[in-house]
C-alpha positions in Angstrom: 95.8 -45.6 -13.6 93.1 -43.6 -15.4 89.4 -44.3 -14.7 87.8 -46.7 -17.2 85.0 -45.8 -19.7 81.6 -47.6 -19.3 80.2 -48.9 -22.6 76.5 -50.1 -22.8 74.5 -51.4 -25.6 73.1 -54.6 -27.3 76.6 -55.3 -28.5 79.5 -53.0 -27.7 82.3 -55.0 -29.2 83.1 -52.4 -31.9 83.0 -49.6 -29.3 85.2 -51.5 -26.9 87.8 -52.3 -29.6 87.8 -48.6 -30.7 88.3 -47.4 -27.1 91.2 -49.8 -26.5 92.8 -48.8 -29.8 92.6 -45.2 -28.6 94.4 -46.0 -25.4 91.3 -45.9 -23.1 90.3 -48.6 -20.6 86.8 -49.9 -21.5 84.3 -51.7 -19.3 81.5 -53.3 -21.3 77.9 -54.3 -20.4 75.9 -55.8 -23.3 73.8 -58.8 -24.2 76.8 -61.0 -25.3 80.1 -60.3 -23.4 81.7 -62.3 -26.3 85.3 -63.2 -26.6 86.3 -60.2 -28.6 84.7 -57.8 -26.2 86.3 -59.5 -23.2 89.7 -59.3 -25.0 89.3 -55.6 -25.7 88.2 -54.9 -22.1 90.8 -57.3 -20.6 88.0 -59.2 -18.9 86.0 -56.2 -17.8 82.8 -57.3 -19.5 79.4 -58.3 -18.1 76.6 -59.9 -20.0 73.0 -58.9 -19.3 70.5 -61.7 -19.7 68.6 -61.3 -23.0 65.2 -62.0 -24.4 65.9 -62.8 -28.1 68.6 -60.3 -29.0 67.5 -57.6 -26.5 69.1 -57.4 -23.1 67.0 -57.1 -20.0 67.5 -53.4 -19.4 65.7 -53.6 -16.1 68.9 -55.2 -14.7 71.2 -52.4 -16.0 71.5 -50.3 -12.8 72.5 -53.3 -10.8 74.9 -54.5 -13.5 76.6 -51.1 -13.5 77.0 -51.3 -9.7 78.5 -54.7 -10.0 80.9 -53.5 -12.7 82.0 -50.6 -10.5 82.6 -52.9 -7.5 84.7 -55.3 -9.6 86.6 -53.0 -12.0 86.0 -49.3 -11.2 86.2 -48.7 -7.5 87.2 -45.0 -8.2 84.3 -44.6 -10.6 84.1 -44.2 -14.4 85.7 -41.5 -16.5 82.6 -41.4 -18.6 79.9 -43.6 -20.2 79.0 -44.2 -23.9 75.6 -45.7 -25.0 75.7 -47.8 -28.1 72.9 -49.3 -30.0 69.7 -50.8 -28.5 68.8 -48.1 -25.9 66.6 -46.1 -28.4 63.3 -47.6 -27.2 64.0 -46.7 -23.6 65.6 -43.2 -23.6 65.3 -43.2 -19.8 68.2 -45.6 -19.7 70.4 -42.6 -20.6 69.5 -41.2 -17.2 70.6 -44.5 -15.5 74.0 -44.1 -17.2 74.2 -40.5 -16.3 73.7 -41.3 -12.6 76.9 -43.4 -12.7 79.2 -41.3 -15.0 79.4 -38.3 -17.3 77.5 -39.3 -20.5 79.4 -38.9 -23.8 76.4 -39.1 -26.1 73.8 -36.9 -27.9 71.4 -35.1 -25.6 68.3 -37.1 -24.5 66.2 -34.7 -26.6 67.8 -35.8 -29.8 67.1 -39.4 -28.8 63.5 -38.7 -28.1 63.0 -36.9 -31.5 64.6 -39.8 -33.3 62.4 -42.3 -31.5 59.1 -40.5 -31.9 57.8 -40.9 -35.4 55.5 -37.8 -35.4 58.4 -35.5 -34.3 61.0 -37.2 -36.6 59.1 -37.1 -39.8 57.8 -33.5 -39.0 61.5 -32.5 -38.6 62.4 -34.1 -41.9 59.6 -32.2 -43.6 60.7 -29.0 -42.1 64.2 -29.3 -43.4 63.0 -30.5 -46.8 64.5 -34.1 -46.4 62.7 -36.6 -48.6 61.4 -39.7 -46.9 59.0 -42.6 -47.7 55.4 -41.8 -47.0 54.2 -42.7 -43.4 50.9 -43.3 -41.8 51.0 -42.5 -38.1 47.4 -42.3 -37.0 45.9 -45.5 -38.4 46.1 -48.3 -40.9 47.2 -47.4 -44.4 45.2 -47.9 -47.6 46.4 -50.2 -50.3 49.3 -52.6 -50.6 53.1 -52.0 -50.2 53.4 -50.8 -46.6 55.7 -51.8 -43.7 55.0 -51.8 -40.0 57.8 -50.4 -37.9 58.1 -50.1 -34.1 59.4 -46.7 -33.0 62.8 -47.0 -31.3 63.5 -50.5 -32.8 66.8 -51.6 -34.0 68.5 -54.3 -36.0 65.6 -54.7 -38.4 63.8 -56.8 -35.8 61.1 -54.1 -35.6 60.1 -54.1 -39.4 57.5 -56.4 -40.9 55.2 -56.3 -43.9 51.8 -54.8 -43.2 48.7 -56.9 -44.0 45.1 -55.8 -43.9 43.6 -56.4 -40.5 46.9 -56.5 -38.8 46.7 -55.1 -35.2 49.2 -52.3 -34.5 50.9 -52.1 -31.1 51.6 -49.0 -29.2 54.5 -47.0 -30.8 54.0 -48.8 -34.2 53.7 -46.8 -37.4 53.4 -47.7 -41.1 55.8 -46.6 -43.8 55.3 -47.1 -47.5 57.8 -49.4 -49.2 60.2 -47.4 -51.4 62.8 -48.5 -54.0 66.5 -48.0 -53.4 69.7 -49.5 -51.8 69.7 -49.3 -48.0 72.7 -47.2 -46.9 74.0 -45.2 -44.0 76.2 -42.3 -43.3 78.5 -42.3 -40.2 79.2 -38.7 -39.0 80.5 -36.6 -36.2 78.5 -33.8 -34.7 79.3 -30.9 -32.3 77.8 -27.5 -31.7 75.5 -27.5 -34.7 78.1 -28.8 -37.2 78.8 -32.2 -38.7 81.5 -34.0 -40.5 80.9 -37.2 -42.6 83.2 -40.1 -41.5 82.1 -42.6 -44.1 79.4 -44.2 -46.3 78.1 -47.7 -45.7 75.8 -50.2 -47.3 73.4 -51.9 -45.0 73.0 -55.7 -45.4 70.1 -57.8 -44.5 69.8 -61.5 -43.5 66.2 -62.3 -44.1 64.3 -65.0 -42.3 60.6 -66.1 -42.7 59.6 -64.2 -39.6 62.1 -61.3 -39.9 62.5 -60.3 -43.6 64.5 -57.2 -42.8 66.8 -58.6 -40.1 70.2 -56.8 -39.8 72.8 -58.8 -41.8 75.9 -56.6 -41.4 77.4 -53.5 -42.9 80.0 -52.7 -45.6 81.9 -49.7 -46.8 80.2 -48.4 -50.0 82.4 -47.1 -52.7 79.6 -47.0 -55.3 77.2 -44.4 -53.8 76.7 -41.7 -56.4 78.1 -38.3 -55.8 74.7 -36.7 -56.0 73.4 -39.0 -53.2 76.4 -38.2 -51.0 75.8 -34.5 -51.5 72.1 -34.7 -50.6 72.8 -36.8 -47.5 75.6 -34.5 -46.3 73.2 -31.5 -46.6 70.6 -33.3 -44.6 73.1 -34.4 -41.9 74.3 -30.7 -41.6 70.6 -29.6 -41.2 70.0 -32.2 -38.5 73.1 -31.1 -36.7 71.8 -27.5 -36.6 68.3 -28.5 -35.4 69.1 -31.3 -32.9 71.4 -31.4 -29.9 73.7 -34.0 -31.5 77.2 -34.7 -30.4 79.8 -37.3 -31.1 79.3 -40.2 -33.5 75.9 -40.8 -35.1 74.4 -42.5 -38.1 71.7 -41.7 -40.7 70.0 -44.5 -42.5 68.6 -43.9 -46.0 67.6 -45.4 -49.3 69.6 -44.4 -52.4 68.0 -44.9 -55.8 70.6 -43.7 -58.2 71.3 -40.1 -57.1 67.9 -39.8 -55.3 67.7 -40.4 -51.6 65.0 -41.0 -49.0 65.8 -40.7 -45.3 64.7 -43.5 -43.0 66.1 -43.2 -39.4 68.6 -41.4 -37.3 70.8 -43.3 -34.8 72.0 -40.5 -32.4 74.9 -42.6 -31.0 77.9 -44.5 -32.3 76.9 -47.2 -34.7 78.3 -50.6 -35.6 79.9 -49.2 -38.7 82.7 -47.6 -36.7 84.3 -51.0 -36.8 85.0 -50.4 -40.6 87.3 -47.5 -39.9 90.0 -48.8 -37.4 92.6 -46.4 -38.5 90.6 -43.2 -37.8 90.8 -43.1 -34.0 87.0 -42.7 -33.8 86.6 -43.2 -30.1 88.9 -40.3 -29.3 87.1 -38.2 -32.0 83.8 -39.1 -30.5 84.9 -37.8 -27.1 86.3 -34.7 -28.7 83.0 -34.0 -30.5 81.1 -34.5 -27.3 83.3 -31.8 -25.8 82.5 -29.5 -28.7 85.6 -30.2 -30.9 85.4 -31.4 -34.5 88.4 -32.4 -36.7 89.5 -29.4 -38.8 91.0 -31.6 -41.5 89.5 -34.4 -43.6 89.6 -37.8 -41.7 92.4 -40.0 -43.0 91.3 -43.3 -44.4 93.7 -46.1 -45.6 90.5 -46.9 -47.6 89.7 -50.3 -49.0 86.2 -51.5 -48.9 85.7 -53.7 -45.9 82.6 -55.2 -44.2 81.1 -57.5 -41.6 78.3 -59.9 -42.1 76.3 -61.6 -39.3 75.9 -65.3 -39.3 72.6 -66.5 -37.7 71.8 -70.0 -36.6 69.3 -71.6 -39.0 68.9 -74.7 -36.9 69.8 -75.5 -33.2 73.6 -75.4 -33.0 76.1 -76.5 -30.3 79.5 -75.0 -30.6 82.2 -76.6 -28.4 84.6 -74.5 -26.4 87.6 -75.8 -28.5 86.0 -74.9 -31.9 88.7 -73.4 -34.1 87.2 -70.3 -35.7 88.5 -68.9 -39.0 90.7 -65.8 -38.5 88.1 -63.6 -40.3 85.5 -64.0 -37.6 84.4 -61.6 -34.8 81.9 -61.5 -32.0 82.9 -65.1 -31.1 81.1 -66.9 -28.2 83.0 -67.4 -24.9 83.2 -71.1 -24.2 80.8 -73.9 -25.3 77.6 -72.3 -26.5 74.2 -73.5 -27.7 72.4 -71.4 -30.3 68.6 -71.5 -31.0 67.4 -70.9 -34.6 67.5 -67.2 -35.3 70.2 -66.3 -32.8 73.4 -64.5 -34.0 76.4 -66.8 -33.8 79.2 -64.5 -34.9 80.3 -62.0 -37.5 82.4 -62.7 -40.6 84.8 -60.1 -41.9 86.3 -59.4 -45.4 87.8 -56.7 -47.5 88.2 -56.3 -51.3 89.0 -53.8 -54.0 85.4 -52.9 -54.6 82.1 -53.1 -52.7 80.7 -55.5 -55.4 83.5 -58.0 -54.8 83.4 -57.5 -51.1 79.7 -58.4 -50.9 80.3 -61.6 -52.8 83.2 -62.6 -50.5 81.1 -61.9 -47.4 78.3 -64.1 -48.7 80.7 -67.0 -49.6 82.3 -66.8 -46.1 79.0 -66.8 -44.3 77.8 -69.8 -46.3 81.0 -71.7 -45.8 81.1 -71.2 -42.1 77.4 -71.9 -41.6 77.8 -75.2 -43.5 80.7 -76.2 -41.4 78.9 -75.5 -38.2 75.9 -77.5 -39.4 77.9 -80.5 -40.5 76.9 -82.6 -37.5 73.4 -81.3 -37.1 71.7 -81.4 -40.5 71.7 -83.3 -43.8 73.5 -81.6 -46.7 70.4 -81.2 -48.9 68.7 -79.2 -46.2 71.8 -76.9 -45.8 71.8 -76.3 -49.6 68.1 -75.3 -49.5 68.7 -72.6 -47.0 72.0 -71.3 -48.3 70.7 -68.9 -51.0 68.8 -66.7 -48.5 71.3 -66.6 -45.7 72.7 -63.1 -46.6 71.1 -60.6 -49.0 72.7 -57.3 -49.9 69.7 -55.1 -50.7 
């Protein structure tokens, strides 16, 4: 039996499923160890205790040792870091001590997580981006505060005069446009676009830019695609990128502004199950990119995150709709603001897809809240549950 692959991140369900589809044996360590992850890993999944949605990474080294004792006595064939490690690049060294790391070089992660270096690089390659203020508080309204290395929109909040900035905070001017992302493969200074996505938000009063899911985007203008492809190629030449990565941007018609680089596999790989992306990721980390265009049996699909709006208790025997993912294992209590599950859908166009996702999120949320909350209160919250920017 071949050695398993170690997968680590805030949530590695999509990575684990991609690895299993490609014929590999995944072992997962994340903040959820949900039912879908356990199924993809055939039970080889460990949950790190989390504060909010962020696992306690101080426990990672011990968790890897426990995983090895239980499920990988001969060691791991390799390790892949997913989302959530950007704020602590030293965690890549922890993974590397246990297995060969199939990820972008640590230098690429440091550049992406250091605002001064990241925006200087964008300026050098001529990539447009919203105005930033790195050394102090901005002047005038219309600014956001972001925390370097943050993820999931949890690190973004409106700036207000007098607001105290924490270490590694920076300010970025609000800009118009539809949030989008490009998933791509990189190797040896070259890059190939895998697909284009629309980023969804699920705003709350405290977290107005909270990650709400991702959907294939069939409406991105050709000019915008060409601009982002050129920027991706320039980044691949300048940074030690390898394997799957994602670039976040704003698209306003054909004009684009770059936001952030995610130098690791992103959650959007779940939208392309027919593309064998885990194997292609490993090939790219070994210096091999596909020579032909990636085949897509393409129909817009997406996943939206359902967050608890009130305290919820979901029994172990709850019957989930078949279009759900990231399902809890056993009876689970959810505090307000915690992610409950993801809801999937597909459609003939991105416009129809987004409407279907919103309807399904609202319907499932209403069902879960039936025994916890009066109907008028549910109706009041429904409109803001998922917003497609």
